C-alpha positions as CSV (number, residue, x, y, z in Angstrom):
1,M,30.5,-15.9,-16.2
2,A,27.4,-15.0,-14.1
3,I,25.5,-11.9,-15.4
4,K,26.3,-8.9,-12.9
5,V,22.8,-7.2,-12.3
6,G,22.5,-3.9,-10.2
7,F,19.4,-2.3,-8.8
8,V,17.8,1.2,-8.2
9,S,14.7,1.6,-6.4
10,L,12.8,4.7,-6.5
11,G,9.6,5.7,-4.6
12,C,8.0,4.4,-1.4
13,P,9.0,1.6,0.8
14,K,6.5,-0.7,-0.9
15,N,8.6,-0.1,-4.0
16,L,11.5,-1.1,-1.8
17,I,10.3,-4.5,-0.9
18,N,9.6,-5.2,-4.5
19,T,13.2,-4.4,-5.6
20,E,14.1,-6.6,-2.9
21,T,12.0,-9.7,-4.0
22,M,13.3,-9.1,-7.3
23,I,17.2,-9.0,-5.9
24,A,16.2,-12.4,-4.2
25,Q,14.9,-13.9,-7.7
26,C,18.0,-12.8,-9.3
27,A,20.4,-14.1,-6.7
28,A,18.9,-17.6,-6.7
29,A,19.0,-17.1,-10.5
30,G,22.7,-17.6,-10.2
31,F,22.9,-13.9,-11.1
32,D,25.9,-11.7,-9.4
33,V,24.0,-8.7,-7.7
34,V,26.6,-5.6,-7.3
35,A,26.3,-2.5,-5.2
36,E,27.4,-0.2,-7.8
37,D,26.0,0.6,-11.1
38,I,29.3,0.9,-12.7
39,D,30.3,-2.6,-12.2
40,A,26.9,-3.9,-13.9
41,D,26.1,-6.1,-16.9
42,V,22.5,-4.8,-16.6
43,M,20.9,-2.4,-14.5
44,V,17.2,-2.8,-12.9
45,I,15.6,0.6,-12.2
46,N,12.6,-0.1,-10.2
47,T,10.1,3.1,-10.6
48,C,7.7,5.2,-9.3
49,A,5.0,7.2,-11.1
50,F,2.7,8.4,-8.6
51,I,3.0,12.3,-9.3
52,Q,4.8,14.4,-11.9
53,S,8.3,14.8,-9.6
54,A,8.3,11.2,-9.4
55,K,7.7,10.5,-13.3
56,Q,10.7,12.7,-13.9
57,E,13.0,11.4,-11.1
58,A,12.4,7.9,-12.9
59,I,13.1,9.7,-16.1
60,D,16.4,11.0,-14.6
61,N,17.8,7.9,-13.4
62,I,16.9,5.9,-16.5
63,L,19.1,8.6,-18.6
64,D,21.9,8.6,-16.0
65,I,22.0,4.9,-16.0
66,A,21.7,5.4,-20.2
67,W,25.3,6.9,-20.0
68,L,27.2,4.1,-18.5
69,K,25.4,1.8,-21.3
70,K,27.0,4.5,-24.1
71,N,30.6,5.0,-22.3
72,R,30.9,2.0,-19.9
73,N,30.6,-1.8,-20.3
74,L,26.7,-1.6,-19.3
75,K,24.8,-3.6,-21.3
76,G,21.3,-3.7,-20.8
77,I,18.5,-1.3,-18.9
78,V,15.4,-3.1,-17.2
79,V,12.6,-0.2,-16.3
80,A,10.3,-2.1,-13.9
81,G,7.6,-0.9,-11.6
82,C,4.9,1.7,-11.9
83,L,6.3,4.0,-14.8
84,A,6.2,0.5,-16.8
85,Q,2.8,-0.4,-15.5
86,R,1.4,3.5,-16.5
87,Y,3.4,3.8,-20.0
88,G,4.1,0.4,-21.2
89,K,5.8,0.3,-24.7
90,E,5.7,4.0,-25.0
91,I,9.0,3.6,-22.7
92,F,10.7,2.2,-25.7
93,D,9.6,4.8,-28.0
94,E,10.8,7.8,-25.7
95,L,13.6,6.0,-24.1
96,P,14.9,3.8,-26.7
97,E,18.1,3.4,-24.3
98,V,15.8,0.7,-22.4
99,D,16.0,-2.9,-23.2
100,A,13.2,-4.4,-20.9
101,V,9.9,-3.1,-19.2
102,I,8.1,-5.2,-16.9
103,G,4.8,-3.6,-15.2
104,T,4.0,-4.3,-11.2
105,G,2.1,-7.3,-12.5
106,A,5.2,-8.7,-13.5
107,Y,7.9,-8.3,-10.9
108,D,8.4,-12.2,-11.2
109,D,9.3,-11.8,-14.6
110,V,12.7,-10.0,-13.9
111,V,15.0,-12.9,-14.3
112,T,13.8,-13.5,-18.0
113,A,13.9,-9.8,-18.6
114,V,17.6,-9.4,-17.5
115,K,18.6,-12.0,-19.3
116,D,17.0,-10.7,-22.6
117,A,18.6,-6.9,-21.8
118,Y,22.2,-8.7,-21.4
119,E,21.4,-10.3,-25.0
120,G,20.2,-7.2,-26.8
121,T,16.7,-8.6,-27.0
122,K,13.8,-6.1,-26.4
123,H,11.7,-7.4,-23.8
124,F,8.2,-6.3,-22.3
125,K,5.5,-7.6,-20.3
126,L,2.5,-6.2,-18.3
127,D,0.3,-8.0,-16.4
128,D,-2.7,-7.6,-13.7
129,P,-1.3,-6.0,-10.9
130,C,-3.7,-7.9,-8.7
131,R,-1.7,-11.0,-9.6
132,T,1.7,-10.0,-8.3
133,P,2.4,-12.8,-5.4
134,L,2.4,-11.0,-1.9
135,G,5.5,-11.9,0.3
136,G,8.0,-14.4,-0.8
137,D,11.6,-14.6,-0.3
138,R,13.6,-11.0,-0.6
139,V,16.9,-9.7,0.5
140,V,16.4,-6.9,3.0
141,T,18.5,-4.1,2.2
142,T,18.0,-1.7,4.9
143,P,20.3,-1.4,7.7
144,E,20.4,-4.7,9.7
145,H,18.1,-3.0,12.8
146,F,14.8,-2.1,10.8
147,A,13.0,-3.4,8.0
148,Y,9.6,-2.9,6.1
149,I,7.0,-5.3,6.4
150,Q,4.0,-5.1,3.2
151,I,0.8,-6.1,5.1
152,A,-1.5,-5.5,2.0
153,E,-1.0,-4.4,-1.6
154,G,-3.1,-2.2,-3.7
155,C,-5.9,-0.1,-2.9
156,S,-9.7,0.3,-3.2
157,N,-10.2,3.8,-2.1
158,N,-10.1,5.5,-5.4
159,C,-9.5,8.9,-4.3
160,T,-10.0,11.3,-7.3
161,Y,-6.6,12.7,-7.5
162,C,-4.9,9.1,-7.3
163,I,-3.5,6.6,-9.8
164,I,-2.2,4.0,-7.3
165,P,-5.4,1.9,-7.9
166,K,-4.6,1.6,-11.7
167,L,-0.8,0.7,-10.9
168,R,-1.4,-1.5,-8.2
169,G,-4.8,-3.0,-8.6
170,K,-7.3,-3.3,-5.7
171,Y,-6.5,-3.9,-1.9
172,R,-5.6,-7.1,-1.1
173,S,-4.1,-8.3,2.2
174,R,-1.7,-10.8,3.3
175,E,-2.6,-13.6,5.6
176,M,-1.7,-12.9,9.4
177,S,0.3,-15.8,9.9
178,E,2.6,-15.2,6.6
179,I,3.4,-11.6,8.2
180,I,3.9,-13.0,11.4
181,G,6.7,-15.6,10.0
182,E,8.1,-12.9,8.1
183,A,8.7,-10.9,11.2
184,Q,9.6,-13.9,12.9
185,D,12.5,-14.6,10.3
186,L,13.6,-10.7,10.4
187,A,14.1,-11.0,14.2
188,A,16.2,-13.7,13.9
189,I,18.2,-11.8,11.7
190,G,18.8,-8.9,14.2
191,V,15.9,-6.9,13.2
192,K,14.7,-4.7,16.1
193,E,12.1,-2.3,14.8
194,I,9.7,-3.3,12.0
195,C,7.5,-0.7,10.2
196,L,4.1,-1.9,9.0
197,I,3.3,-0.6,5.4
198,A,0.3,-0.8,3.0
199,Q,-1.7,2.1,0.9
200,D,-4.0,1.8,3.8
201,T,-2.8,-0.2,6.8
202,T,-6.0,0.7,8.7
203,N,-8.1,-1.4,6.6
204,Y,-5.6,-4.6,7.3
205,G,-7.7,-7.8,7.0
206,A,-11.1,-6.6,6.1
207,D,-10.9,-8.6,2.9
208,I,-9.9,-11.9,3.9
209,Y,-11.4,-11.8,7.4
210,G,-14.5,-10.0,7.1
211,S,-13.3,-6.9,9.1
212,P,-10.0,-4.7,9.8
213,C,-8.0,-6.4,12.2
214,L,-4.7,-4.5,12.4
215,D,-4.7,-4.2,16.2
216,A,-5.0,-8.1,16.5
217,L,-2.0,-8.3,14.0
218,L,-0.1,-5.7,16.2
219,D,-0.7,-7.6,19.5
220,S,0.8,-11.0,17.6
221,L,3.8,-9.1,16.2
222,S,4.6,-7.9,19.8
223,E,5.0,-11.2,21.0
224,I,8.0,-12.1,19.1
225,D,11.5,-12.1,20.9
226,G,13.8,-9.5,19.7
227,I,11.5,-7.0,18.1
228,E,11.3,-3.9,19.9
229,W,9.5,-1.2,17.9
230,I,6.6,-1.8,15.6
231,R,5.9,1.2,13.6
232,I,2.6,2.0,11.7
233,L,2.3,3.9,8.5
234,Y,-0.4,5.3,6.3
235,C,-3.4,5.1,8.5
236,Y,-6.8,6.3,7.0
237,P,-8.6,8.6,9.8
238,E,-12.0,7.3,9.1
239,K,-10.4,3.5,9.8
240,I,-8.7,4.3,13.4
241,T,-10.7,2.6,15.8
242,D,-11.1,3.1,19.3
243,G,-9.5,-0.8,19.3
244,L,-6.5,0.4,17.7
245,I,-5.9,3.5,19.8
246,K,-6.3,1.3,22.6
247,T,-3.6,-1.0,21.4
248,I,-1.1,1.9,20.6
249,A,-1.7,3.4,23.9
250,D,-1.2,0.2,26.0
251,N,1.2,-2.1,23.9
252,P,4.9,-1.0,25.0
253,K,6.4,-2.1,21.6
254,V,4.0,-0.5,19.3
255,V,5.9,3.0,19.1
256,K,4.0,6.1,19.9
257,Y,4.0,7.5,16.5
258,I,1.0,7.4,13.7
259,D,1.5,8.3,10.1
260,M,-2.2,9.3,9.2
261,P,-2.6,11.2,5.9
262,I,-5.7,13.7,5.8
263,Q,-4.5,15.7,2.7
264,H,-7.0,18.5,3.5
265,I,-9.4,19.7,6.0
266,N,-12.2,21.6,4.1
267,D,-15.1,19.6,3.6
268,D,-15.8,20.4,0.2
269,I,-12.5,19.3,-1.0
270,L,-12.4,16.1,0.6
271,R,-15.4,15.2,-0.8
272,R,-14.3,16.0,-4.3
273,M,-11.0,14.3,-3.6
274,N,-13.4,11.4,-2.5
275,R,-12.3,11.1,1.1
276,R,-14.3,8.9,3.4
277,G,-13.8,11.2,6.3
278,N,-14.8,15.1,6.9
279,S,-13.3,17.7,8.9
280,A,-15.3,16.7,12.3
281,L,-14.1,13.0,11.9
282,I,-10.3,14.1,11.4
283,K,-10.5,16.4,14.4
284,N,-12.1,13.8,16.7
285,V,-9.7,10.9,15.9
286,I,-6.7,13.4,16.3
287,A,-8.0,14.5,19.8
288,K,-8.9,10.9,20.8
289,L,-5.3,9.9,19.7
290,R,-3.7,12.9,21.8
291,A,-6.0,12.4,24.8
292,A,-5.4,8.3,25.2
293,V,-1.7,8.6,24.0
294,P,0.0,11.4,25.5
295,G,3.1,12.5,23.7
296,I,2.0,10.7,20.6
297,A,3.9,11.9,17.5
298,L,1.2,12.5,14.6
299,R,2.7,12.5,11.2
300,T,0.6,13.8,8.2
301,S,0.5,14.7,4.7
302,L,-1.3,17.6,2.8
303,I,-2.2,18.9,-0.9
304,T,-2.2,22.3,-1.6
305,G,-3.7,23.6,-5.1
306,F,-6.3,20.7,-5.5
307,P,-8.4,22.0,-8.4
308,G,-11.0,24.4,-7.4
309,E,-9.3,25.0,-4.1
310,T,-10.3,28.7,-3.2
311,D,-8.2,31.2,-1.0
312,D,-10.7,30.9,1.7
313,Q,-10.2,27.0,1.2
314,F,-6.5,27.3,1.6
315,A,-6.8,29.5,4.6
316,E,-9.0,26.9,6.4
317,L,-6.0,24.5,6.1
318,L,-3.4,26.5,7.0
319,Q,-5.3,27.9,10.1
320,F,-6.0,24.2,10.9
321,V,-1.8,23.2,10.7
322,K,-1.3,26.1,12.8
323,D,-4.1,25.0,15.5
324,T,-3.2,21.5,15.4
325,E,0.2,21.7,15.8
326,F,1.2,18.2,14.1
327,E,4.3,17.1,15.3
328,R,5.3,15.8,12.0
329,L,4.1,16.9,8.5
330,G,4.6,17.0,4.6
331,V,2.9,18.9,2.1
332,F,2.8,18.5,-2.0
333,E,1.6,20.4,-4.5
334,Y,-1.1,18.9,-6.4
335,S,0.1,17.1,-9.4
336,C,-2.4,16.5,-12.1
337,E,-1.9,13.5,-13.3
338,E,-3.8,11.6,-16.5
339,D,-6.5,9.0,-16.2
340,T,-7.6,10.3,-12.7
341,P,-11.1,11.8,-12.3
342,A,-9.5,15.3,-10.8
343,A,-7.7,15.8,-13.9
344,C,-10.8,16.6,-15.9
345,F,-12.0,18.8,-12.7
346,P,-12.5,22.7,-13.7
347,D,-10.8,25.5,-12.0
348,Q,-7.2,23.9,-12.2
349,V,-5.3,25.8,-9.9
350,P,-2.2,27.8,-11.4
351,E,1.3,26.0,-10.6
352,K,2.6,29.6,-8.9
353,V,-0.4,29.2,-6.7
354,K,0.0,25.9,-5.8
355,K,3.5,26.2,-4.7
356,K,3.1,29.4,-2.8
357,R,0.5,27.6,-0.6
358,C,2.7,24.9,-0.1
359,D,5.6,27.1,0.7
360,A,3.3,28.9,3.5
361,V,2.2,25.6,5.2
362,M,6.0,24.2,5.3
363,R,6.7,27.6,7.1
364,A,4.3,27.2,9.4
365,Q,5.3,23.7,10.2
366,K,9.0,24.6,10.5
367,Q,7.9,27.0,13.5
368,I,5.8,24.4,15.0
369,H,8.5,21.6,14.5
370,A,10.9,23.8,16.3
371,K,8.8,24.5,19.0
372,H,8.2,20.6,19.4
373,N,11.7,19.7,19.6
374,K,12.1,22.6,22.3
375,Q,10.0,20.4,24.6
376,F,12.4,17.6,24.6
377,L,15.3,19.7,26.0
378,G,16.7,18.2,29.3
379,K,14.7,15.4,28.9
380,I,16.3,11.5,28.0
381,L,15.0,9.5,24.9
382,K,15.7,6.2,24.0
383,V,17.5,6.4,21.0
384,I,18.3,3.6,18.2
385,C,21.6,4.5,16.9
386,E,21.8,4.5,12.9
387,G,25.6,5.4,12.6
388,Y,28.4,7.8,13.1
389,D,28.7,10.9,11.2
390,N,32.5,12.0,10.3
391,V,31.5,15.5,9.5
392,S,29.9,16.5,13.1
393,E,32.1,13.7,14.8
394,C,29.1,12.4,16.4
395,F,26.5,9.3,16.5
396,F,22.9,9.8,15.0
397,G,20.3,7.9,15.5
398,R,16.3,8.0,15.9
399,S,13.8,8.0,18.8
400,E,10.4,6.3,18.3
401,Y,8.9,9.4,17.5
402,D,10.9,9.4,13.8
403,C,10.4,6.9,11.3
404,P,13.5,6.2,8.8
405,D,14.2,8.1,6.2
406,I,11.4,10.7,6.4
407,D,11.7,12.2,9.7
408,G,14.8,14.1,11.5
409,K,17.6,12.6,13.3
410,I,19.0,12.9,16.9
411,Y,23.0,13.5,17.0
412,F,24.8,12.7,19.9
413,F,28.2,12.4,21.6
414,S,29.4,8.9,23.6
415,S,31.9,8.6,25.9
416,R,32.1,5.2,24.3
417,N,31.4,3.2,20.8
418,V,27.9,2.9,20.1
419,K,27.2,0.2,17.5
420,E,24.7,0.8,14.7
421,G,21.2,-0.7,16.1
422,E,21.9,-0.5,19.5
423,F,19.5,1.2,21.6
424,V,21.0,4.2,24.0
425,N,19.6,6.7,26.4
426,I,20.3,10.4,25.4
427,K,19.9,13.6,27.3
428,I,18.8,16.0,24.9
429,N,20.8,19.6,25.2
430,E,20.3,21.3,22.1
431,A,17.3,21.6,19.7
432,A,17.1,22.5,16.0
433,D,14.4,23.1,13.6
434,Y,14.2,19.4,12.8
435,D,16.8,17.5,14.6
436,L,18.0,17.2,18.4
437,I,21.5,17.2,19.6
438,G,22.4,15.4,23.2
439,S,24.7,13.4,24.9
440,A,24.6,9.5,25.5
441,V,23.6,8.4,29.4
442,F,24.6,5.4,30.7
443,T,24.4,3.4,34.1
444,E,26.6,1.2,35.4
445,D,25.6,-2.6,36.6
446,E,27.0,-4.3,39.9
447,N,29.8,-5.2,38.0
448,G,30.7,-1.5,36.8
449,K,29.9,-2.4,33.2
450,D,27.6,0.0,31.3
451,Q,24.0,-0.7,30.5
452,P,22.0,-0.2,27.4
453,A,18.7,1.4,27.2
454,E,15.4,0.0,28.2
């Protein structure tokens, strides 16, 4: 009888792709991949360990799954990914319920790890994260209409607050031909939207082609039939070139949305974070993007309470948020992570102050987001349907200005059934703080049949 193996994927989309490759390996090995943890013989938990809250989420999930081992038929637990890479054999000491530990450089060891866990044999493997293969077979677990494509792995920026280079290795790009081939395969199975991910997408290709070439990759991907939206995540502002901005502006398949984490705006803090750009550069890039791409949705992420952040420096950040009016914004309290330079910096900010500052930014952003949403009232947006909500008794989806799993939704009523993954034009009638509400608008062809959105 085949081993029944289930998966939990935590953290970022890059982790999800690693999980999907492990699922493919387990399926190829003849295991029965199950959707519910209660049906599994072995559970694989692919973990994140970027900040304290991510580590706690991973531990909580391990303990929840361990209950099944004690009270149901679960025989083994495999902990994979960043938590495993970061803490190694300490996991066995702190969480004796765990049977196997495989790090970010050992995802291809998952089949052996599952077998050993099933048989009750402790299994441990860490390896250089730079040896993890890029690409390869995977089982896409996102809805049929969209998928993530990883264009690079690792990071060489070495921000002082960040543990990622130690967990994921140095930055390394995938060959462009391989990425295009993967996108063609995804289009063939019905994927309409692809989200390009890397720790720094704007650095794509510099290590293998001599200079960044994200714009060239976007142009090539846009030639693939079936792909209608191409979304770029995690762009560093200092690497957003005029050529990339022109591609975003001119290429109809590249959505008018860019995720550009800046972390702060005060020059002293940016320097101590080891960020490459300064406040003037950041403001200049934002101005260029908005001038060249009217209506573009800019998403950023910020950190409050970085060591040494003064009241005045935070006030500068908050005023910048209010003045800039980002369409989308996330903010995190600084997490003091061991083995990072910032953990040793003097003047660590008290937790209460971090939280107070974080809350202040989010209050400001809530008002900004509501203001942006009101601008859509009476307008028609092209929306990709993501399903039907039984509670509100209407359909829901996203416009090009909303990233999967991160941003808001558009709820809409329709005179006919709308399939998941179908594009439809929605007239916006109401604006909430983060979501929009509207009605489907259909045009008829000469035969009287409804036509989809264009």
